[in-house]
Every structure is written in C-alpha cells, then in structure tokens.
N, C-alpha and C positions, 0 to 999 in steps of 0.2 A: 416248721417250713413245709415238711412233707404233708401235714394235715391241711395246710392252706392250699397246696397244689392239688391235693385230692379233692378238696371242696370245690375248687374252681373247675376241675375236670368233671365232677359230678353235675354241677350246675350247668356247664356247657353241654353235657350230654342230654339233659332234660329239655334243652331248647330245640325247637323245630329248625328245619333247614332254613327257612326264610328269616327266622329270628337270628340265627347264627350269622347269616349274610349281613343283616342289618347292623348287628353289633360290630362285625368286622369293618364294615364301611364307616361306622361312626368313629371307631378307634383310629382308623386310617386318616379320616378327616381331621380329627383332633391333632394327630401327630403332624400332618402336613401344615396345619395352621400354626402350630408351635414352631415348626422349622421356618416357615415364611416370616413369622413374627420375629424370630431371632435374626434372620438375614436382613430384613428391611429395617429393623429397629437398631441395627448396629451403628454406632457413631462413626460418621465419615470425617476424616481429617483432611485438611488442606494446608498448603504451605503458607506460613505466616511471613517468614523471612528466609532467604537462601543466600549462600555465598558469604556467610558471616565469618569474621575473624574470631579468635578465641575470646578477646575482650568483649566484643559485641555480643557473642553468643552467651557469655556469662551474664552480661547485663540484662539480656532479654529473658533468660531463664529465671533470674532473680525477680524481675518484675512480674513474670507469670506466676511464680510461687506466691508472691505477695497478694496478687489478685485472686488466687485460688483457681486458676484456669488450668485444666489438664493439657499436657503437651507431650510431644514426641520429638526425639532428636534423630536425624538421619544424615547421611553423607558425612560421616565422621564428625558429627557435631556442628557442621556448618549450616545446616538447615533445621528450622524449627517448625513443627506442624501443630496446629490446634484444631479443635472441632470446627466443622464447616460453618455452623451457624454463628460462631463467635469470631470469625476471621476479621471481618471489617471493623467490628467494634473494638477488638483487641488491638488491631493495627493503629487505629486512630488514637486510642488511649495511650499506647506506648509512644507514638509520635508526639503527642502533646507533652509527655514527660521527657522528651529528648532522647528516646531509646529507639533504635541503636544510633550511635554517633558516627558510625563508619570508621572507627579507629582514629578519628581526628576530633579536635576541639575547635568550635567556632566562637562566635561572639558571646555565647552563653557563659563563657568564662568570666565575664564581667558582671554576672548576676550576683556574685558575692563580693563583698568588700573586705580587703585584707588590711588589718591594722599594721602600721609601721612599714607600709609598702613605699619604696622609693620611686622616683621618676624612671630610673633605669629598669626596675622590675616591672613597672607598668608598661613601658615601651616593649619589653620582651614579651609580656603577655599579649600585647596588641599584635606583635608579629606572629605569635603562635595562632591567634584567632584569625588573622588575615590569611595565613597559609591554609588553615582548616576550611575556611569559607571558600577559597579558590578551589581547593581539592573537591569539595562537595559539588561545586558548580561544574567543574570539568567532568566529573563522573556522570553527569546527566547526558553527555553525548552518547549516542547509541552504540558506537563502535568501541567505546572505552569501558573496560571492566574495572580498572582501578587506576588511581593517580596519586602522586605525591608532589607537593610544591614546596620549594625552598627559596626563601627571599633573603637577600643580603641588603640591609639598609645601612649605608656608611654613616659615620658620625658627622654631624654638621660642623663646618669650620667657618671661622670669620674671614678667612682668606679665600678668594675665589680660585687661585691657582692650586690650592691644596684640597679643594672639594672633589669628591668622587661621585660617579653615577651609581645608581642602584642597579643591582643585577638580580636575576632569578633563574632558576632551573626547574624543569618539569619532567618528571618520569612518568611515562604512560605504560599501562599494561592493557594491550588490546585483546578483544574477544577472539576466540579461535576463528580463523578465516577472515577476520575483519582487517581493513586497511584504510588509513586516513588519506584523504586527498590533500593536495597542496593548499587548497582553500581552507580546509578545516585546520591545518597546521597554522596558517596565518591567523585564523580566527582565534585560536588558543593563545598565540603570542600577543595579539592585540588585546585580548581579554585580560591577561595577566598584566600587561604594560599599563593599561588604563585604570587598573585597580590599585596600583602602587604609585605613590608620589615619586616623581623624578625618574621613572623607569620608562625606557623606550623599547619598542619591539625588537630592535637589533640586539639588545642586551638580554634577551630571553632565550635560553637554550632549552630545546625540547628533545628528549631522548626516549626511545621506546625500551621495552624490557630486554630486547636483544642487543642493546648498546648502539643502535643506529641513530645518528644525529638526523633529525627531521627538518630542522629549520636553519641550516647553514645559509648565509645570505647569498653567496654565489650560486650554490646549488638550487636554492629556492627560486632565484630570479630565472635561471636557465630552465629549471624543471617546470616552473609555473608556465612559462611561455610555451614550451613544448606540449605540456599537458592541456593547456587552453586550446591550442591548435587542434590537437587530436580530438578533444571533446567537441569542439565546434564542427569538425568534419563528421564525427560520428553522429551528432545530433541532426545534422543536415541529411545524412544518408538515411537515418531512421525515419525522419519526417517524410522523405520521398517514398520509402518502402511502405510505410503505413498508409500513405495516401493511395498508392497503387493497389495494395491489397484490399483496402476498404472499398475502392471503386469496383474492382472485379468480383469481389465476393458478393456484391449485390446481384450479380448476374449468374455466377457459377456456384454460389452457395458457400457457406462457411467452411473453412478448412480446405478448400479446393484450389487455393492460389498461394504460390510462394514467389516472392519478389526479393531481389537483391540489387543494391545500388552501390556503385563505386564512384565516388566524386573526388576530383583533384581540385583543390582550392589554392589560390595564389594569395599568400599572406604577406607579400612584399608591399611596403608603403612607398609609393612613387609620387614625386612632385616635380613638375616641369614648368619653367618660366620662359616665354617667348616674347621678344620685342621686335616688331617689324616696321620698317620705314618704307612708305609708299610714295611714289612721285605724284606731282600735281597733274591732274588730268585736264587738258584743254584750258590751261590758265586759271582753272578754278581752284580755290583754296581759301584758307582762313588768313586774312591780312593781319600780319603782326605789327608792322609799322610802315608809315609813308613819309618821305622827305622830299620837299620841293625847293629849288634854288633858282632865282631869276635876277639877271643883272642887265641894265640898259644905260648907254652913254651917247650924248649928242653934243657936237662942238664945231668951231670954225678954225681953219689952219691957214697962215700967211707965208710960212717958210717951207723949207724942204719937207715934203710930206712923208709920211710913213714912220713907223716905229721900228727902229732896228731890233732885230732879235726875233724871238719866238712869237711875240704878241701879234706881229703883222701876219703871221701864218695861221692864226686862229680862224676857223671858218666863221663867216658872219661878220667879220671885222671889216668895215668899209672906210676907206680914207682917200683923201685927194692926192693927186700927183703934185709934183713940184710945181710951184707957181700959184698955190693957194686953192681952197675949196672947203666944203662942209664935211665934218667927220661924224659917223654914227657907229655905235658898238652895242651889241645885244647878246646875252647868254642866259640859257635856261636848262635846269637839271631836275629830273623827277626820279626818285628812288622809292620802290615798294618792296618791302620784305614780307614774305609769306611764311606761315608756320609749317614746319615739316610734318607730314602725316606719319603717325606712329601707332602701332597696334600692339598692346600688351596682352598676353595670354598666360593664365595660370592653370595648370592641369594637375589635379590631385587624384590619385588612384587609391582607394581604401582597400585594406587587406580583406581577404575572404571571398574574392571573386572566383566564380567557377570557370575553370579553364578546360576541363574535360569531364565528361559524364558517360558512364557505361551502365546499362540497365539490362538485367536478365529476369525473365518471367517464365514460370512453369505453371501450367494449368492441368488440373486433374481431368482426364478424359481423352477423347480422340476428336480433335477439332479439324475442320476442313481448312485448306489453305486460305479460303476467303475469310473465315473467322479469325485465323491467326493474323492475317493482314489487318483486319479491323482492330484487333486488340493491340497490335504493334503501333498503329497510328494513334489510337486513343492514349496509350501509355506515353508516346513521344510528346503528344500535346500536353498531357497532364504534368509531366516532369520538366517541360521546357527544354527538351533535347534538341540540339542543333547539329545537323549532319555536316554543315560547312565548317564547323569548329573542330570536327574530328570525333564527335560523340558517336556512340554505337548502341544498338539495342538488339536483344535476342529474345524471341518469344517461341515457346514450344509447348506441346501438350503430350502427356503420358499418363497412364493410369497410376495413381498413387498407391503405395503399399499400405494396407490396412494395419492399424495397430493391433497387436495381440490382446490388448486390454480393452479394446473398443466394445466387445460384446459382453462384457461383464455387467451383471445386474447392479443397479445403484445400491449403495449401502443405505440401509434403513437406519435412521437415527432414532435412538431410544432415549427417552427422557432420563436425565441424570438421576433422579430420585422419585419414588412413588410414595405418596403419603401412606402411613401405616394403617390408618383406619379404612382405606380402600382395600387393602390386602385382607384385613380381618373380615370386612363385609363380604368380599368375594368368597372367602373360605366358608363363611356361614351359609351363604346362598347355595354354594356347591354341595355342602353337607345336607341341607334341607332337600334339595332336588334329588339327591341319591336316596334319601330315606323315603320320599314320596314314591319314587320308582319301585323300591323294594316292597313297600306296603301294598301298592296296587297289584303287584304280581304275586303277592303271598297267597298260598293255597288255603282253603278252609280246613278247619280241623276235622278229624275223622268222625266225630259225633255230630257234626253239623249236617243239615239236610238242605239242599239247594231250594231256594224259594220257589222256583218254577216247578220242581218235582212235588213239593208239598201242596201246592195249589192246583196241581194237575193242569198247568198251563202248557200249551203246545209250544215247544221250542225246537230249534234246529239241533241236529246232532253236534254241529261245530260249537254251539254255545254251551254244551254241557260241560261241567267242570271235569278236569282231567284228574280223577281220583278213583279209588276202589269203591264200587257200588255195593250196597247191601242186597240181600235176596229180595226184600220187598221192593226196593227200587228197581231191581232188574225185572221183576214181574210186571210192575206198572209200565216200565218202558216197553216191554214186549207187547203188552196189551195195547198200548197206544199205537205202536207201529202197525199191529194187525188192523186196528180200526182205520188208521190212515190209508192202509193199503186197500181195504174193502171200499172205502169211500172213493178212492180213485178208480177202482175197477167197476163197481156197481153203484154209481151215485144215486140212481132212481130208487133202488131197493133201500138204501140207507135213508133216503129222505122219507120214504113211506114208513119205515120203522120208527124214525124220530117223530113223525106225525101221530103214529099210533100211541107212542109213549105219552105224548102231550095230551091226547084225548083221554087216556086212562087216568092221567093225573088230574 
C-alpha cells in the first residue's frame, strides 16, 4: 500500500502545474457525474393504496409478491408504495383481480359455486354481498372515510298480519373536519332503501362513529326545513355580494372592494280568499229570470153590482152600480230577477320573499363624497334596494392593509423528474469545457521556444509568453527593442541604412 502511495506521489510530482489542474478537474467532474447519476437514477416511489385495513394490506402485499413488484410499507402498514413508473399499471392489475376488497365482500362471492348449498345459505350469501356492495357505494361519498351496512331481511310469511318490514342500519366514519348535510343523509337513506326489497327510508337508521343519530324522522324534518332556509338565505346573500364586488372591481381593481349583504327573507306561506258582492249600477246587470202574468175579464151585470169583499177593492176592477151595467177586469204582473255581482279573489304568497335588505361596501382608497354617492346609487340599483321598505346601505372608503405575504416572490415550480441522460450529457459537456479552458491556458514547456521569437517576428511585449527566457532569447529581445527605438527616433537614417544593405545584396 505504501509503495502504491509513493508511486502516485512520484507520478503526481512529475506532472506540471497545468496537468495537475486538469487531472484534478477531470476527477472532480467524474465524481460529480457519479453523484448526480446516483441521485437522479434513484427509484422514486408513489402511493399505490393508503388507509388499508390489515386484511386488505395483506392481500395487496401478497399480490405484489406474486407479480414481483418491489414495494414499501408506511403508516404502520396501512399504506403501500410502489415504483413511480409502475403505479397505474399495478393499480389496474390489482383492481382487475378484485384487490383490495375494502374489508367487505360484494357480488363476487357468487363467482364460485358451492356444492350442497341450501337456499338458506344462498340467501345469507346474497345478504352479505348486498351489504358489501352498499358499503362500497357509500364510501364513494367525499366526506365519508369508511362505512358499514347491516340489513335485516325478515322471513316471508303466508299471512299478511304476520309479515314484517325490512330494516337496515348504516354506520358512518367521517373524514376529519367533514360533516354531512341533511340532503346527503336523506340520499344515503334513499340509496339503501331502494336497493333492498321491502325497505322504506323511514326504516333506515344512520349513525356516525360518535354515536349520533343522523336520520331521526322528526329531527330530519325540522332540521331540513331550518337548514334549507338558512342555505337559501346564504345563497341569496352570496349572490348579491358577488354581483356587487364584480361590478365595482371592474372600476377600482381586483381586491379593492369588500361587500357584505344581510337579507331578511319571509318563509311564511300565505293564502287568502276574498268573495265580494257588488250592487247593480243603474239597473244594469245580468238577467237571471223573467216572469210575466196578465189577466183580463169583460161581462154584463143585471142585479146588485159589486163583489163583496177584497176583490172590489182591487185597482183596475170596474163594475156597475146597482141597477145593471157592463163589468171589466184586468191584471198584469212582470217580475225580473237579476244575478248578484260577486268577485272572488285568491291571493297566494310564496315563501322566500325579501322583507329587508342591508348592504355595506368598503372600497380601497380615498374617494370623494361625489364618488361615494355614485357608488351608493349604483349598488342600490344593482341589488334592488328599496328605502321605502326599510332597506339600508352604507358605502365608505379607506386604505386597505397590505398583506405581509403580498411582496413575496412567486414560487418557481421545478419539474418532478429530469431524465438521467440529460444529466449525464450535461456533466460530460461541463467536463469537456473545463478541460478546454485548462489546455488553452497551459504554459509551454521550458524547452520550447515561442514561434514569434524563433522566426524573429515583431510582437508586442504583452503577447510574449509569461516564462523564464534563455540568455539567447534575452539578447534577441534587447536587440529588437534597440532597433525599434532607433527606427522611431531616426526613421530617415534607418531607411537609408536599409537601402544601402539592399544595394549591397
């Protein structure tokens, strides 16, 4: 070992300074290339499945071992990682083989036939499969992390009085911070009820992991009504706020407007029926019926005249006095019945009408009173605000506080992975560039003579190589400098001397 080190030191000492620099740069470049190659060629892993139970994790690991796919387990064995380039292919292959099952069994249980299976056994397997399929479907809801479904199918009876309804219970485990709305709870109940024969939504009990009943009929009816009203009011307020902000931001810029709306809605359902009788005006009206009666009598009397009693007092009855004469009697009656004028009015008020509206708007900057008044009028018109109804509006301007994170530079996104051949090519190019730089700056060896000096070519002092000159080179350099100096001081004499030399030659 010592001999090897001594040989390396001896060889290194024989190298010139530029060669030592070149070898050092070459070794450094190779080392950096190997480091980069090790970094970028490292296998990246991604999550294949997460949140697995022990049974599902064991099934996934067994399937990966059969396929020969490398894997890693994290999060206490609940997450399985595989190489990045094999994630999608492995996931599709495992899904095709029915792995993972999610801890439940679906209708794939009927893929195999059991000999000697009775009808009761087949019915039990059907119930298991139905529970598993419903569990898988409910898990697809975004807010739900896990679910369990239990179905009770009563035995069929020939007597109607002894028959019982099917029932079901659902246990939900929600994701952290998630909460189901009343509409989602009703949807789950309807989903389970319509999937099971003879089951109605009222017989489905839904409970969360904390033991809270989510679908009690009385609570659901009351809670759904209140929730629907609050949601309707909130959506109406949000719509007005977005409309105001969108309108004003076109003028004052993005982020320079804040608007808040408080709306009071009337959810009462009101119906009113009015029936009005009006008298006939000036004898005009709709004739309902007409009745006419007319009676006429003419005769001669020879005895005492007159009819005793009431008949003789009837107007229009003419008779002769005692002693004889002619008798005439006439009667006429006309009766007209008119239809009574009647007006019926039905008034229905739908719920959700706006009874009061309050709007507040803040604008970034310092606006004049005229500008504030213009904004106030435009907002009132855009929101349908009515002052006679008691609505109110407030518009003000003030410089907004700047966010401390507003001046931060944008984050530069870097590609997730760089192909390894680009890294290798970059390292090779960098190494070649460094070697070229070193070779161009390398000094000539001590035995070499510059071309300019050997040919006696006049060059500048700055172009001379920076090395130790030999005595001959120094003499030639001094002679050349003297000739140049003489040529600059006495150009005519130098020209005459050169002409004389040419003539002698």
